Each structure stands twice: as structure tokens, then as C-alpha cells.
C-alpha positions as CSV (number, residue, x, y, z in Angstrom):
1,X,-37.2,-237.4,93.1
2,X,-40.4,-235.5,94.5
3,X,-41.6,-235.9,98.1
4,X,-44.8,-237.7,97.2
5,X,-43.1,-240.1,94.8
6,X,-40.4,-241.0,97.4
7,X,-42.8,-241.5,100.0
8,X,-44.8,-243.8,97.9
9,X,-41.5,-245.7,97.0
10,X,-40.7,-245.9,100.6
11,X,-44.2,-247.3,101.7
12,X,-43.7,-249.9,98.6
13,X,-40.3,-251.3,99.8
14,X,-42.2,-253.5,102.4
15,X,-45.7,-253.5,101.8
16,X,-46.3,-256.2,104.7
17,X,-45.0,-253.9,107.0
18,X,-47.2,-251.2,105.9
19,X,-50.1,-253.4,105.9
20,X,-49.0,-254.5,109.6
21,X,-48.9,-250.9,110.6
22,X,-52.1,-249.7,108.9
23,X,-54.1,-252.7,110.6
24,X,-52.8,-251.9,113.9
25,X,-54.4,-248.5,113.4
26,X,-57.6,-249.9,112.2
27,X,-57.7,-252.0,115.3
28,X,-57.0,-249.0,117.7
29,X,-59.5,-246.5,116.0
30,X,-62.1,-249.1,116.1
31,X,-61.7,-249.7,120.0
32,X,-61.1,-245.9,120.6
33,X,-64.6,-245.1,118.8
34,X,-66.4,-247.7,120.8
35,X,-65.1,-246.6,123.8
36,X,-66.2,-243.0,123.4
37,X,-69.4,-244.4,121.7
38,X,-70.3,-246.2,125.3
39,X,-69.0,-243.2,127.4
40,X,-71.3,-240.7,125.6
41,X,-74.2,-243.0,125.2
42,X,-77.5,-241.7,126.8
43,X,-78.2,-244.9,128.8
44,X,-74.8,-244.7,130.2
45,X,-74.7,-241.4,131.1
46,X,-77.9,-241.8,133.2
47,X,-76.1,-244.1,135.5
48,X,-75.4,-243.1,139.0
49,X,-72.9,-240.2,139.2
50,X,-70.3,-242.5,141.0
51,X,-70.7,-245.4,139.0
52,X,-70.5,-243.2,135.6
53,X,-67.2,-241.7,136.8
54,X,-65.5,-244.9,137.7
55,X,-66.6,-246.5,134.6
56,X,-65.7,-243.6,132.5
57,X,-62.2,-243.4,134.0
58,X,-61.7,-247.2,133.3
59,X,-62.7,-246.5,129.8
60,X,-60.4,-243.5,129.4
61,X,-57.5,-245.6,130.8
62,X,-58.0,-248.2,127.9
63,X,-58.1,-245.4,125.6
64,X,-54.9,-244.0,126.8
65,X,-53.3,-247.8,126.6
66,X,-54.6,-248.2,123.0
67,X,-52.9,-244.8,122.1
68,X,-49.7,-246.4,123.8
69,X,-50.1,-249.2,121.4
70,X,-50.2,-246.9,118.4
71,X,-47.1,-245.2,119.4
72,X,-45.3,-248.6,120.1
73,X,-46.5,-249.8,116.4
74,X,-45.0,-246.7,115.0
75,X,-41.7,-246.7,116.6
76,X,-41.3,-250.2,115.5
77,X,-42.6,-249.1,111.8
78,X,-40.2,-246.0,111.7
79,X,-37.1,-248.3,112.9
80,X,-38.0,-250.6,110.0
81,X,-37.7,-248.1,107.5
82,X,-34.5,-246.5,109.0
83,X,-32.3,-247.9,106.2
84,X,-34.5,-246.6,103.5
85,X,-34.6,-243.3,105.2
86,X,-30.6,-243.2,105.5
87,X,-30.4,-243.9,101.9
88,X,-32.6,-240.8,101.0
89,X,-30.4,-238.7,102.9
90,X,-27.1,-240.0,101.4
91,X,-28.8,-239.2,98.0
92,X,-29.1,-235.6,98.9
93,X,-32.5,-235.2,100.6
94,X,-32.3,-232.6,103.4
95,X,-34.0,-233.1,106.5
96,X,-37.1,-230.5,105.7
97,X,-37.7,-232.9,102.7
98,X,-37.5,-236.0,105.1
99,X,-40.0,-234.3,107.6
100,X,-42.2,-233.9,104.6
101,X,-41.6,-237.4,103.5
102,X,-42.5,-238.6,107.2
103,X,-45.6,-236.6,107.4
104,X,-46.9,-237.5,104.0
105,X,-46.1,-241.3,105.3
106,X,-47.9,-241.2,108.3
107,X,-50.8,-239.2,106.5
108,X,-51.2,-242.1,104.2
109,X,-51.2,-244.7,106.6
110,X,-52.9,-243.2,109.3
111,X,-55.6,-241.9,107.1
112,X,-56.4,-245.4,105.5
113,X,-56.2,-247.0,108.7
114,X,-58.5,-244.5,110.5
115,X,-61.2,-244.8,107.7
116,X,-60.9,-248.6,108.0
117,X,-61.0,-248.0,112.0
118,X,-64.5,-246.0,111.7
119,X,-65.8,-248.6,109.4
120,X,-64.8,-251.5,111.9
121,X,-66.0,-249.6,114.5
122,X,-69.4,-249.0,113.5
123,X,-69.6,-252.6,112.4
124,X,-68.7,-253.8,116.1
125,X,-70.7,-250.9,117.8
126,X,-73.8,-252.9,118.1
127,X,-72.1,-256.0,119.9
128,X,-70.2,-253.5,122.5
129,X,-73.6,-251.7,123.4
130,X,-75.5,-255.1,123.6
131,X,-72.7,-256.3,126.1
132,X,-73.2,-252.9,128.0
133,X,-76.8,-253.1,128.1
134,X,-77.1,-256.6,128.9
135,X,-74.5,-256.6,131.5
136,X,-76.0,-253.2,133.1
137,X,-79.3,-254.5,132.8
138,X,-80.8,-251.5,131.2
139,X,-82.4,-250.9,127.7
140,X,-81.5,-248.8,124.7
141,X,-80.7,-249.0,121.1
142,X,-77.8,-250.9,120.0
143,X,-77.5,-249.0,116.7
144,X,-77.1,-245.8,118.4
145,X,-74.0,-243.9,117.2
146,X,-72.6,-241.0,119.2
147,X,-71.8,-237.8,117.4
148,X,-69.6,-236.8,120.3
149,X,-68.1,-240.5,119.9
150,X,-67.3,-239.7,116.4
151,X,-65.6,-236.3,116.9
152,X,-63.7,-237.4,120.3
153,X,-62.1,-240.4,118.0
154,X,-61.1,-237.9,115.5
155,X,-59.7,-235.8,118.1
156,X,-57.3,-238.6,119.1
157,X,-56.5,-239.7,115.7
158,X,-55.2,-236.0,115.0
159,X,-53.2,-235.9,118.2
160,X,-51.6,-239.4,117.4
161,X,-50.9,-238.1,113.8
162,X,-49.0,-234.9,114.7
163,X,-47.5,-236.9,117.8
164,X,-45.9,-239.5,115.9
165,X,-45.0,-237.4,113.0
166,X,-42.8,-234.9,115.3
167,X,-41.6,-238.3,117.1
168,X,-40.7,-239.7,113.6
169,X,-38.7,-236.5,112.9
170,X,-36.9,-236.5,116.3
171,X,-35.7,-240.1,115.8
172,X,-34.5,-239.6,112.3
173,X,-32.7,-236.2,113.1
174,X,-31.0,-237.5,116.3
175,X,-29.4,-240.4,114.7
176,X,-26.4,-240.4,112.5
177,X,-26.6,-242.2,109.1
178,X,-24.6,-244.9,110.3
179,X,-26.8,-245.6,113.1
180,X,-29.7,-245.7,110.9
181,X,-28.4,-248.0,108.4
182,X,-27.5,-250.5,111.1
183,X,-30.7,-250.0,113.3
184,X,-32.2,-253.4,112.3
185,X,-29.0,-255.2,112.5
186,X,-27.9,-254.5,115.8
187,X,-28.5,-258.1,117.2
188,X,-26.8,-257.4,120.5
189,X,-27.2,-254.4,122.8
190,X,-24.7,-253.8,125.7
191,X,-25.7,-252.9,128.9
192,X,-24.5,-249.1,129.1
193,X,-25.9,-248.4,132.8
194,X,-23.7,-246.3,134.9
195,X,-25.1,-248.2,138.1
196,X,-26.0,-251.7,137.6
197,X,-28.2,-253.4,140.0
198,X,-27.4,-257.1,140.3
199,X,-29.8,-259.1,138.1
200,X,-30.8,-261.4,140.9
201,X,-32.1,-258.5,142.7
202,X,-34.9,-258.0,140.0
203,X,-35.8,-261.8,140.4
204,X,-36.3,-261.5,144.1
205,X,-38.4,-258.4,143.7
206,X,-40.2,-259.8,140.9
207,X,-41.2,-263.0,143.5
208,X,-42.0,-260.6,146.6
209,X,-45.7,-260.5,145.9
210,X,-45.8,-264.3,146.5
211,X,-45.4,-263.4,150.4
212,X,-48.8,-261.6,150.6
213,X,-51.1,-264.6,149.8
214,X,-49.6,-266.3,153.3
215,X,-50.9,-263.0,155.3
216,X,-54.0,-263.0,157.2
217,X,-56.7,-261.4,155.1
218,X,-58.4,-259.6,157.7
219,X,-55.4,-257.6,158.5
220,X,-55.1,-256.3,154.8
221,X,-56.1,-253.0,153.5
222,X,-56.9,-254.2,149.7
223,X,-56.2,-250.9,147.9
224,X,-52.9,-250.4,149.8
225,X,-51.9,-253.7,149.3
226,X,-52.6,-253.7,145.6
227,X,-50.5,-250.7,145.2
228,X,-47.6,-251.9,147.1
229,X,-47.7,-255.0,145.2
230,X,-48.1,-253.2,141.5
231,X,-44.8,-251.1,142.6
232,X,-42.9,-254.5,143.1
233,X,-44.5,-255.9,140.0
234,X,-43.8,-253.1,137.7
235,X,-40.1,-252.9,138.8
236,X,-39.5,-256.8,139.1
237,X,-40.9,-257.4,135.8
238,X,-39.2,-255.0,133.8
239,X,-35.9,-256.0,135.5
240,X,-36.5,-259.7,134.8
241,X,-37.6,-259.2,131.2
242,X,-34.7,-256.5,130.4
243,X,-31.8,-257.8,132.3
244,X,-32.2,-261.2,134.2
245,X,-33.8,-263.3,131.2
246,X,-31.5,-262.0,128.1
247,X,-28.4,-262.8,130.7
248,X,-29.9,-266.3,131.0
249,X,-30.4,-266.8,127.3
250,X,-26.9,-265.7,126.5
251,X,-25.4,-267.9,129.0
252,X,-27.5,-270.7,127.7
253,X,-26.4,-270.2,124.2
254,X,-22.7,-269.9,125.0
255,X,-22.2,-272.8,127.4
256,X,-24.9,-275.6,126.9
257,X,-26.1,-275.1,123.2
258,X,-23.0,-273.5,121.4
259,X,-22.8,-276.9,119.4
260,X,-26.6,-277.1,118.9
261,X,-27.2,-275.5,115.5
262,X,-31.3,-275.1,116.0
263,X,-31.2,-273.7,119.4
264,X,-27.9,-271.6,119.0
265,X,-29.9,-269.7,116.2
266,X,-33.3,-269.7,118.0
267,X,-31.7,-268.3,121.4
268,X,-29.9,-265.6,119.4
269,X,-33.3,-264.6,117.8
270,X,-35.0,-264.8,121.1
271,X,-32.5,-262.6,122.9
272,X,-33.2,-259.8,120.1
273,X,-37.1,-260.2,120.6
274,X,-36.7,-259.3,124.3
275,X,-35.9,-255.8,123.1
276,X,-38.7,-253.5,124.2
277,X,-40.8,-256.2,125.3
278,X,-40.2,-255.0,129.0
279,X,-42.7,-252.0,128.3
280,X,-45.4,-254.4,126.7
281,X,-45.4,-256.9,129.5
282,X,-45.3,-254.2,132.5
283,X,-48.5,-252.7,130.6
284,X,-50.2,-256.2,130.2
285,X,-49.2,-256.9,134.1
286,X,-50.4,-253.8,135.7
287,X,-53.5,-253.3,133.5
288,X,-54.9,-257.0,133.9
289,X,-54.2,-257.0,137.6
290,X,-55.8,-253.5,138.3
291,X,-58.8,-254.4,136.2
292,X,-59.2,-257.9,138.3
293,X,-58.9,-255.8,141.3
294,X,-61.7,-253.2,140.2
295,X,-64.0,-255.7,139.2
296,X,-63.7,-257.1,142.9
297,X,-63.6,-253.9,144.8
298,X,-66.7,-252.8,142.9
299,X,-68.5,-256.2,142.9
300,X,-71.4,-254.4,144.4
301,X,-72.0,-252.2,141.4
302,X,-72.9,-254.2,138.0
303,X,-71.9,-251.4,135.7
304,X,-68.3,-250.9,137.0
305,X,-67.8,-254.7,137.3
306,X,-68.9,-255.1,133.6
307,X,-66.8,-252.3,132.4
308,X,-63.7,-253.7,134.4
309,X,-64.4,-257.3,133.0
310,X,-64.9,-256.0,129.3
311,X,-61.8,-253.6,129.6
312,X,-59.9,-256.8,130.9
313,X,-60.6,-258.8,127.8
314,X,-59.8,-255.6,125.4
315,X,-56.4,-255.3,127.0
316,X,-55.6,-258.9,126.7
317,X,-56.6,-259.2,123.0
318,X,-54.9,-255.6,122.4
319,X,-51.7,-256.7,124.2
320,X,-51.8,-259.8,122.0
321,X,-52.1,-258.3,119.0
322,X,-49.5,-255.9,119.9
323,X,-46.9,-258.5,120.9
324,X,-48.0,-260.5,117.4
325,X,-47.1,-257.2,115.5
326,X,-43.8,-256.7,117.4
327,X,-42.6,-260.2,116.5
328,X,-44.0,-260.0,112.7
329,X,-42.0,-256.7,112.1
330,X,-39.0,-258.5,113.3
331,X,-39.4,-261.3,111.3
332,X,-39.8,-259.3,108.2
333,X,-36.4,-257.9,109.0
334,X,-34.9,-261.1,109.5
335,X,-35.6,-262.8,106.2
336,X,-32.4,-262.1,105.1
337,X,-30.5,-263.5,108.1
338,X,-32.4,-266.9,107.3
339,X,-31.6,-266.6,103.7
340,X,-27.8,-266.7,104.9
341,X,-28.4,-269.6,107.1
342,X,-30.0,-271.6,104.1
343,X,-26.8,-270.7,101.9
344,X,-24.4,-272.1,104.5
345,X,-26.3,-275.4,104.8
346,X,-29.2,-275.1,107.1
347,X,-32.2,-277.4,105.7
348,X,-35.9,-276.0,105.7
349,X,-36.5,-278.4,108.2
350,X,-34.0,-277.1,110.5
351,X,-35.2,-273.7,109.9
352,X,-38.8,-274.8,110.9
353,X,-37.3,-276.1,114.0
354,X,-35.6,-272.9,114.8
355,X,-38.8,-271.1,114.2
356,X,-41.1,-273.4,116.4
357,X,-38.4,-273.4,119.3
358,X,-38.1,-269.5,119.2
359,X,-41.8,-269.0,119.1
360,X,-42.4,-271.6,121.9
361,X,-40.0,-270.0,124.3
362,X,-40.9,-266.4,123.6
363,X,-44.8,-267.2,124.4
364,X,-43.5,-269.1,127.4
365,X,-41.8,-266.0,128.8
366,X,-44.8,-263.6,127.2
367,X,-47.5,-265.8,129.1
368,X,-45.6,-266.9,132.2
369,X,-44.2,-263.8,133.6
370,X,-47.4,-261.5,133.8
371,X,-49.3,-264.8,134.6
372,X,-47.2,-265.6,137.7
373,X,-48.6,-262.1,139.2
374,X,-52.0,-262.5,137.9
375,X,-52.5,-265.9,139.7
376,X,-50.9,-264.3,143.1
377,X,-53.3,-261.8,143.0
378,X,-56.4,-263.9,142.1
379,X,-55.3,-265.9,145.1
380,X,-55.1,-263.1,147.3
381,X,-58.4,-261.4,146.1
382,X,-60.2,-264.7,146.8
383,X,-58.9,-264.9,150.2
384,X,-59.9,-261.3,150.8
385,X,-63.2,-262.4,149.7
386,X,-63.6,-259.9,146.8
387,X,-63.4,-262.2,143.8
388,X,-65.3,-265.8,143.4
389,X,-63.6,-269.0,142.1
390,X,-65.6,-268.6,139.0
391,X,-64.7,-265.3,138.0
392,X,-61.0,-266.1,138.7
393,X,-61.2,-269.3,136.5
394,X,-62.8,-266.8,133.7
395,X,-60.1,-264.3,134.1
396,X,-57.3,-267.1,133.5
397,X,-59.4,-268.8,130.7
398,X,-59.4,-265.5,128.8
399,X,-55.7,-264.7,129.4
400,X,-54.5,-268.4,128.4
401,X,-57.0,-268.7,125.5
402,X,-56.0,-265.7,123.8
403,X,-52.3,-265.9,124.1
404,X,-52.7,-269.6,122.9
405,X,-54.5,-268.6,119.8
406,X,-52.0,-265.6,119.3
407,X,-49.1,-268.0,119.8
408,X,-50.2,-270.5,117.2
409,X,-51.1,-267.7,114.8
410,X,-47.3,-266.3,115.5
411,X,-46.1,-269.7,114.4
412,X,-47.7,-270.0,111.3
413,X,-47.2,-266.5,110.0
414,X,-43.8,-266.5,111.0
415,X,-43.0,-269.7,109.2
416,X,-44.9,-268.6,106.1
417,X,-42.8,-265.2,105.9
418,X,-39.7,-267.0,106.4
419,X,-40.2,-270.2,103.8
420,X,-41.7,-268.2,101.1
421,X,-38.8,-266.1,101.2
422,X,-36.3,-268.9,100.9
């Protein structure tokens, strides 16, 4: 079978996953295009040098997060195709053919997603420019499209394309065929660290930032305090997500819910879903806290404040969509397991309860873990006097509302994907 035909067959093997991945590319390209379009806009460039530099740094940081989002989406996509790739190798395909297959696969999906992303970016660019002009109190055409922005976006797309293609090939070539075959069926991943930090230590480090809200704000250096707390937040959050919570879930499953047909399965699925979630939650926590801090530290500069607030909203939406994407890819790989549950006597009603309980606990964790630190920093910043109560409530409202909507969408999409397969 030719490489082109093999690529098409591989993409057709699960069209929904391809659509999820393509839409993630579309969304990321749309955001990157508008970020470049703002940075290279003549009215934005005409701002004061310091304001333009800080605002540009924030925007390029958002572009970096969007690029990481694309790499993350690709890693999950290639993992979902590992079994088909292993089958191709067993059928006689050499690594040269596999590399060509991965190249064409990414070319098709990233190419289509990029075209749709440009279209999306152009459609929503007037909204982005309107918000910028209105927030900065400057005038300009909301229909402006920067040539530099178009080419800058294209350069990022090309870098992404070659990086993900190379990364995919390295992933496949570094795995044994047996590892590829069982990649999506490995529910439990043992803790293989040589030196194991006690799990409770991660929780203690995660809670340390709460101490700072009781310190006299006049004795604080806001920048130094934010930096120190972020270090504690990063280490504590990844440890809580990666080690502390999975251990709690396993203990609950084995000791308390071993005879509960619904929670036994939902906790097993939840334990699996926590894989790779630490990276997303850490990025969510650090980026939101940093942007909240910048909006307060530069409250005297309307341009930096507006860019920080808009970037905060963008990051929240981006992370929410990323987590939704992660969950949906896992659900697509989990359909066969639910089919087996149906065959051994589980009713549709019980399966719906499993889905509801899993999604509910999953989003409690996703929302609650970063929210704890966000609330601490908002209280701290208010005590220092760099953020008003109104702005604090607005930050919280955007965060909670976005993830509430995504949580509801996740439940209904999850339920539809599973019940339509049974």
C-alpha cells in the first residue's frame, strides 16, 4: 500500500479524533494570527516604548502558550494512532515509510487547520482590534490586516509543522511495537522514580502561599513575593496532581468504593485522566497568576493593563479548550471499555452515572486546584493595593464561568460519544 493511501486510511480510522486535532490547530492559528496582527498594528507600535515592549512581551508569551497547546494536542493525537502505526510496521512498513506517513498526516491536518485558522483569525480580527482600540483609547481601523502578522503566523506554522513531524517520528522510533500496541490501554502507570518525595510534602508546599496573605503588605516586595510564591505553586501543584491526588483516588477506590459499581469505574477512569494533566494545570495556574499580577503592577498603564486582562481571558479559554480536547481524545479511546461494561450487565443509566460522576470530580480538580492559588493571590494583591475588588471579582467570574461552560459541554459530548457507540 502506498504512503499516501496508508495516510488517508490512518486518518479515516477515527475521523472524530482527526476533527478534534484539526480544530485545535484552527483555534491556535486564529489566536496566533490576531496576536501578531495586534503587535504589528501601526496604532499599537505608536505607543510609548516601555508600554509597547511590555505589552509585546505578554503577547509573545501567549503565542508561546498557544504553541505549547499545539504540541500537547499533537502528542495526544499521535498516541491515539499508535496502535494503527504498530500494525503498519507489522505489515512490513519500514521507518522511512512511517516517517513519510507521519509527515503527510501532519501536512494534511496542519495544512487544513491552518487554512481554517487564517479564515477564523480574519473573521474575528475586527473584534480583537476593537477591544484594543477601545481599551487603549486610541483610534484606528478595525479592518486592518498586517502583512507582517500574516507572514509571522506562517513562520510559526512552519516551525510547528516540522517540530511535530520530527517529534512524532522520534516517539514512534523510540517505542517497541508492543509498547505502541498497548499505549492507550495502559490504565495504571507505576511510580518509577528513584528518589520518592513523600506525597504529603507536595500538599504542604502547595498550601504554603496561603501564609503570605497574613503578612503585613507594607513589608512586601510584590515582585519578589510573586516570584517566590509561583515557585511554590509550580512544585506543589504538579506534585499534587501527579502523585498526591492519584494516590487518594486509588485508596478511595480500593477501600471505600470497591463494591460501588458506579464509583469504582469512574474513579478508575479519573485516575487515568490525571495523566499529563499536571502540565496543563501548572501552565494554567502560573499564566493566570502572572497576568493578574501584571494587570495590577501596571495599573497606571492602560495599554499593559488591557493587554494583560485580554491575555488572561485568552489563556483561560485556551486552557479550557485544551482540557476538553484531552478529555475527548481519552473518551474516544475508552469507548471499547464501556462496550465491555455493557456486555457484562451495566445498564445505560449506570453508564450515564459513571460519566456524570467522573466529569464532576474531574472538573472539581481542574477548577479547584488553580482556583485555590488564584484566590490567595487576589487577596494578596488587594491587600497590597494593586488590584481592586471589582477587578478581582471579574477575574474570578471569567475563570469560573468558562470552566463551568466547558464542564457542561464535556459531560454532554462525553455522554453522546459513549452512548452512541453502545
